[in-house]
C-alpha positions as a LaTeX table, in Angstrom:
\begin{tabular}{lrrr}
\hline
Residue & $x$ (\AA) & $y$ (\AA) & $z$ (\AA) \\
\hline
Met1 & 0.37 & $-93.15$ & 64.88 \\
Val2 & 2.65 & $-95.57$ & 66.71 \\
Tyr3 & 1.17 & $-98.57$ & 68.49 \\
Ala4 & 2.28 & $-102.05$ & 69.44 \\
Ile5 & 0.69 & $-105.39$ & 70.18 \\
Val6 & 2.28 & $-106.66$ & 73.41 \\
Arg7 & 2.11 & $-109.91$ & 75.35 \\
Ala8 & 1.14 & $-109.13$ & 78.94 \\
Gly9 & $-0.35$ & $-111.33$ & 81.61 \\
Gly10 & $-1.19$ & $-114.21$ & 79.27 \\
His11 & $-3.06$ & $-112.00$ & 76.78 \\
Gln12 & $-2.18$ & $-109.77$ & 73.85 \\
Glu13 & $-3.09$ & $-106.09$ & 74.08 \\
Lys14 & $-2.96$ & $-103.21$ & 71.58 \\
Val15 & $-1.18$ & $-100.29$ & 73.27 \\
Ser16 & 0.10 & $-96.82$ & 72.48 \\
Val17 & 1.85 & $-94.25$ & 74.68 \\
Gly18 & $-0.44$ & $-93.00$ & 77.44 \\
Asp19 & $-2.85$ & $-95.97$ & 77.38 \\
Ile20 & $-3.94$ & $-97.63$ & 80.61 \\
Ile21 & $-4.47$ & $-101.40$ & 80.37 \\
Thr22 & $-5.56$ & $-104.04$ & 82.85 \\
Val23 & $-3.74$ & $-107.39$ & 82.85 \\
Asn24 & $-3.55$ & $-110.44$ & 85.10 \\
Arg25 & $-1.64$ & $-109.91$ & 88.38 \\
Met26 & 2.07 & $-109.18$ & 87.90 \\
Lys27 & 4.73 & $-109.37$ & 90.61 \\
Ala28 & 5.42 & $-105.63$ & 90.75 \\
Lys29 & 4.52 & $-102.88$ & 93.18 \\
Ala30 & 2.78 & $-99.60$ & 92.35 \\
Gly31 & 5.23 & $-97.16$ & 90.75 \\
Asp32 & 7.56 & $-99.87$ & 89.41 \\
Ser33 & 8.58 & $-99.91$ & 85.74 \\
Val34 & 7.87 & $-103.04$ & 83.67 \\
Glu35 & 9.09 & $-104.09$ & 80.22 \\
Leu36 & 6.58 & $-105.86$ & 77.94 \\
Asp37 & 7.32 & $-108.19$ & 75.00 \\
Ala38 & 6.23 & $-106.78$ & 71.64 \\
Val39 & 4.55 & $-109.12$ & 69.15 \\
Leu40 & 3.90 & $-106.51$ & 66.45 \\
Leu41 & 4.83 & $-102.84$ & 65.96 \\
Val42 & 3.05 & $-100.34$ & 63.71 \\
Asp43 & 4.85 & $-97.04$ & 63.04 \\
Gly44 & 2.74 & $-95.06$ & 60.59 \\
Glu45 & 2.74 & $-97.15$ & 57.40 \\
Thr46 & 5.49 & $-99.55$ & 58.55 \\
Val47 & 4.45 & $-102.83$ & 60.16 \\
Thr48 & 7.18 & $-104.82$ & 61.94 \\
Thr49 & 6.63 & $-108.53$ & 62.64 \\
Asp50 & 10.21 & $-109.84$ & 62.29 \\
Pro51 & 11.33 & $-111.40$ & 65.61 \\
Glu52 & 14.89 & $-110.06$ & 65.24 \\
Ala53 & 13.64 & $-106.50$ & 64.73 \\
Leu54 & 11.11 & $-106.85$ & 67.55 \\
Ala55 & 13.90 & $-107.92$ & 69.93 \\
Lys56 & 15.19 & $-104.33$ & 69.64 \\
Val57 & 11.74 & $-102.84$ & 70.39 \\
Ser58 & 11.17 & $-101.77$ & 73.98 \\
Val59 & 7.69 & $-101.19$ & 75.40 \\
Ser60 & 7.85 & $-99.87$ & 78.96 \\
Ala61 & 4.98 & $-99.41$ & 81.36 \\
Glu62 & 4.52 & $-98.13$ & 84.88 \\
Val63 & 2.42 & $-100.05$ & 87.41 \\
Ala64 & $-0.51$ & $-97.80$ & 88.34 \\
Gly65 & $-2.01$ & $-100.13$ & 90.94 \\
Glu66 & $-3.66$ & $-103.43$ & 91.72 \\
Leu67 & $-7.34$ & $-104.27$ & 91.73 \\
Arg68 & $-9.73$ & $-107.21$ & 91.64 \\
Gly69 & $-12.03$ & $-108.14$ & 88.81 \\
Pro70 & $-15.77$ & $-108.71$ & 88.98 \\
Lys71 & $-17.24$ & $-111.59$ & 90.96 \\
Ile72 & $-17.84$ & $-114.70$ & 88.84 \\
Val73 & $-20.38$ & $-117.18$ & 90.22 \\
Ile74 & $-19.89$ & $-120.86$ & 89.35 \\
Gln75 & $-22.91$ & $-123.08$ & 89.92 \\
Lys76 & $-23.13$ & $-126.83$ & 89.41 \\
Tyr77 & $-26.37$ & $-128.77$ & 89.61 \\
Lys78 & $-27.34$ & $-132.37$ & 88.91 \\
Asn79 & $-30.98$ & $-133.16$ & 88.45 \\
Lys80 & $-32.72$ & $-135.73$ & 90.70 \\
Thr81 & $-29.66$ & $-136.37$ & 92.91 \\
Gly82 & $-29.81$ & $-133.39$ & 95.23 \\
Tyr83 & $-26.30$ & $-132.28$ & 94.21 \\
Lys84 & $-25.80$ & $-128.50$ & 94.20 \\
Lys85 & $-22.53$ & $-126.61$ & 94.45 \\
Arg86 & $-21.96$ & $-122.87$ & 94.39 \\
Gln87 & $-18.54$ & $-121.26$ & 94.16 \\
Gly88 & $-17.28$ & $-117.73$ & 93.50 \\
His89 & $-14.09$ & $-116.26$ & 92.06 \\
Arg90 & $-12.51$ & $-112.81$ & 91.69 \\
Gln91 & $-9.40$ & $-112.45$ & 89.51 \\
Asp92 & $-6.45$ & $-110.41$ & 90.80 \\
Leu93 & $-5.49$ & $-107.74$ & 88.25 \\
Thr94 & $-2.75$ & $-105.14$ & 87.70 \\
Arg95 & $-3.34$ & $-101.77$ & 85.99 \\
Leu96 & $-0.47$ & $-100.56$ & 83.75 \\
Lys97 & 0.15 & $-97.17$ & 82.12 \\
Ile98 & 2.23 & $-97.33$ & 78.92 \\
Thr99 & 5.04 & $-94.78$ & 79.15 \\
Asn100 & 7.32 & $-95.43$ & 76.17 \\
Ile101 & 7.57 & $-97.37$ & 72.88 \\
Lys102 & 11.03 & $-97.42$ & 71.23 \\
\hline
\end{tabular}
C-alpha cells in the first residue's frame, strides 16, 4: 500500500490515491490541479524521509470544491462587571481528491 504524509493548508494529512481530504482554503478553483509537499512516503515496506528523495516525490490532487466548516461560538464573560461578548466564526475550507502519488 502506497501512502504519503503531505503538508496542506497548515496541517499534515495522511493520503493515498483516491482519498478526499478537507484542508484550509486554498487559492484554486474547482477542477484545478494542485501539487502538495510530501513530508513522508511509505511504499510497501520502504519508508522515505530523506528531503532530497522527497523532492522527487509528486503528490497531485484535484480541487473538488469549497465549503465552510461548522459554526464556532466564542463567548467572553467577566463576573460582576456586566461585560459579555459573543462572537461566531466559520472557517473557509477546500475539499481535495488525491489523484496521483509518484
